[in-house]
C-alpha positions as CSV (number, residue, x, y, z in Angstrom):
1,X,-127.1,70.9,-10.2
2,X,-125.4,73.9,-8.5
3,X,-124.7,75.6,-11.8
4,X,-128.4,75.1,-12.8
5,X,-129.5,76.8,-9.6
6,X,-127.1,79.7,-10.2
7,X,-128.3,80.0,-13.8
8,X,-132.0,80.0,-12.6
9,X,-131.1,82.7,-10.0
10,X,-129.5,84.9,-12.7
11,X,-132.4,84.4,-15.1
12,X,-134.9,85.4,-12.4
13,X,-132.7,88.4,-11.4
14,X,-132.7,89.7,-15.0
15,X,-136.4,89.0,-15.3
16,X,-136.9,91.5,-12.4
17,X,-134.0,93.9,-13.0
18,X,-134.6,94.3,-16.7
19,X,-138.0,92.6,-17.5
20,X,-140.0,94.6,-15.0
21,X,-138.2,97.9,-15.6
22,X,-140.5,101.0,-15.9
23,X,-140.2,104.7,-14.9
24,X,-142.4,104.3,-11.8
25,X,-140.4,101.4,-10.4
26,X,-137.2,103.3,-11.3
27,X,-138.4,106.0,-9.0
28,X,-140.0,103.9,-6.3
29,X,-137.6,101.0,-5.8
30,X,-134.5,103.0,-4.8
31,X,-136.6,104.9,-2.3
32,X,-138.1,101.7,-0.8
33,X,-134.6,100.3,0.0
34,X,-133.3,103.6,1.4
35,X,-133.2,103.6,5.2
36,X,-134.1,107.3,5.4
37,X,-137.4,106.6,3.5
38,X,-138.6,104.5,6.5
39,X,-137.4,106.9,9.3
40,X,-141.0,108.1,10.0
41,X,-142.1,104.5,10.4
42,X,-139.3,103.7,12.8
43,X,-140.0,106.8,14.9
44,X,-143.7,105.9,14.9
45,X,-142.9,102.4,16.2
46,X,-140.7,103.8,19.0
47,X,-143.3,106.3,20.1
48,X,-146.2,103.8,19.8
49,X,-144.4,101.2,21.9
50,X,-143.3,103.5,24.7
51,X,-146.6,105.5,24.8
52,X,-149.0,102.5,24.7
53,X,-147.1,99.8,26.5
54,X,-144.9,101.6,29.1
55,X,-142.2,99.2,30.5
56,X,-143.3,96.4,28.2
57,X,-142.9,98.8,25.3
58,X,-139.4,99.6,26.3
59,X,-138.7,95.9,26.6
60,X,-140.2,95.2,23.1
61,X,-138.1,98.1,21.7
62,X,-134.9,96.6,23.3
63,X,-135.7,93.2,21.7
64,X,-136.5,94.9,18.4
65,X,-133.1,96.6,18.4
66,X,-131.4,93.3,19.4
67,X,-133.2,91.5,16.6
68,X,-131.9,94.1,14.1
69,X,-128.4,93.9,15.5
70,X,-128.3,90.1,15.3
71,X,-129.6,89.9,11.8
72,X,-127.2,92.5,10.6
73,X,-124.2,90.9,12.4
74,X,-124.9,87.4,11.2
75,X,-125.6,88.4,7.6
76,X,-122.9,91.0,7.2
77,X,-120.1,89.8,9.4
78,X,-120.5,86.0,9.5
79,X,-122.1,84.7,6.4
80,X,-121.2,87.2,3.7
81,X,-117.4,86.9,4.3
82,X,-117.7,83.1,4.4
83,X,-119.7,82.7,1.2
84,X,-118.1,85.6,-0.7
85,X,-120.7,85.8,-3.5
86,X,-120.3,88.8,-5.7
87,X,-123.2,91.2,-6.2
88,X,-124.8,91.1,-9.6
89,X,-123.5,94.6,-10.3
90,X,-119.9,93.5,-9.4
91,X,-120.0,90.1,-11.1
92,X,-117.6,90.4,-14.1
93,X,-119.6,87.9,-16.1
94,X,-122.9,89.8,-16.0
95,X,-122.3,93.3,-14.6
96,X,-122.4,95.0,-18.1
97,X,-126.0,93.7,-18.4
98,X,-127.2,94.8,-15.0
99,X,-129.3,98.0,-14.6
100,X,-127.7,99.8,-11.7
101,X,-130.1,102.3,-10.2
102,X,-128.0,102.9,-7.1
103,X,-124.3,102.6,-6.2
104,X,-123.3,99.0,-6.3
105,X,-121.3,98.8,-3.1
106,X,-118.2,96.8,-2.5
107,X,-119.6,94.2,-0.1
108,X,-120.7,90.6,-0.8
109,X,-124.1,89.6,-1.8
110,X,-125.3,86.5,0.0
111,X,-127.3,86.9,2.1
112,X,-129.0,90.2,1.7
113,X,-128.7,92.2,4.9
114,X,-131.6,94.3,3.9
115,X,-133.8,91.2,3.6
116,X,-132.4,89.7,6.8
117,X,-132.9,92.9,8.8
118,X,-136.4,93.6,7.6
119,X,-137.7,90.0,7.7
120,X,-136.2,89.7,11.2
121,X,-138.0,92.9,12.3
122,X,-141.3,91.9,10.6
123,X,-141.4,88.4,12.0
124,X,-140.5,89.6,15.5
125,X,-143.2,92.2,15.5
126,X,-145.7,89.9,13.9
127,X,-145.2,87.3,16.5
128,X,-145.3,89.8,19.4
129,X,-148.4,91.6,18.2
130,X,-150.4,89.1,16.1
131,X,-152.9,88.2,18.8
132,X,-153.6,91.8,19.5
133,X,-153.6,93.1,15.9
134,X,-154.0,90.5,13.1
135,X,-153.4,93.0,10.3
136,X,-149.7,93.1,11.3
137,X,-149.2,89.8,9.5
138,X,-149.9,91.0,5.9
139,X,-148.6,94.5,6.5
140,X,-145.3,93.3,8.1
141,X,-144.7,90.7,5.4
142,X,-145.5,93.1,2.6
143,X,-143.2,95.7,4.1
144,X,-140.3,93.3,4.3
145,X,-141.0,91.8,0.9
146,X,-141.2,95.2,-0.9
147,X,-137.9,96.3,0.6
148,X,-136.3,93.0,-0.4
149,X,-137.7,93.0,-3.9
150,X,-136.3,96.5,-4.4
151,X,-132.9,95.1,-3.7
152,X,-133.2,92.9,-6.8
153,X,-134.8,95.6,-8.9
154,X,-132.0,98.1,-8.3
155,X,-129.3,95.6,-9.2
156,X,-127.6,94.8,-5.9
157,X,-128.9,91.4,-5.0
158,X,-129.9,88.1,-6.6
159,X,-133.2,86.5,-5.7
160,X,-131.4,83.7,-3.7
161,X,-129.6,86.4,-1.7
162,X,-133.0,87.7,-0.7
163,X,-134.3,84.3,0.1
164,X,-131.3,83.5,2.2
165,X,-131.6,86.8,4.1
166,X,-135.4,86.3,4.5
167,X,-134.8,82.9,6.0
168,X,-132.0,84.1,8.3
169,X,-134.0,87.1,9.5
170,X,-137.2,85.1,10.0
171,X,-135.4,82.6,12.2
172,X,-133.7,85.3,14.3
173,X,-137.1,87.2,14.6
174,X,-138.8,84.0,15.7
175,X,-136.1,83.2,18.3
176,X,-136.1,86.7,19.7
177,X,-139.9,86.8,19.9
178,X,-139.9,83.5,21.7
179,X,-137.3,84.7,24.2
180,X,-139.3,87.8,24.8
181,X,-142.6,86.1,25.2
182,X,-141.4,83.5,27.8
183,X,-140.5,86.5,30.0
184,X,-142.7,86.6,33.2
185,X,-143.9,90.1,32.4
186,X,-145.4,88.8,29.1
187,X,-147.4,85.9,30.5
188,X,-150.7,87.6,29.9
189,X,-149.6,89.5,26.7
190,X,-151.5,87.2,24.3
191,X,-154.7,87.3,26.3
192,X,-155.3,91.0,25.6
193,X,-154.1,92.4,28.9
């Protein structure tokens, strides 16, 4: 059973990494998973929160940073060293078949820290802002999914790595938003105040 799951995961990986290959994705996907590509968005979020929400904005920003820190810590420092799954581009059985569009990296693969971090941030921000701005749901999920999908396309993660990271990040984002929203200063947050 476990071997069948791994085989399915590898087949799906190659379906994306090789089967969807095209020159546009070869340009776009490495950019999507690059942290510097998103720097303007991160700066916008910081300025938007502080400018529009004052003290609450600073508190949301603090919890956003904590969410990122927790997702990155648990994915990179706790789970990856425990599972020790090789990246597709480092797996001796398949690495010759993998299309590497970026440097492979030496770390382990499961779960994807990119997926954990971005799904954590997306779920956190969605749950904090959904009542005020409903479009954040599809935009946030599309953002996290596109970055995560790019990780498979460029050859550094299997689909199950992405799924594990997305689940981990979503759980941490949910917990952090719940902790923030029970804070006294956020009692009227969802009512539009």
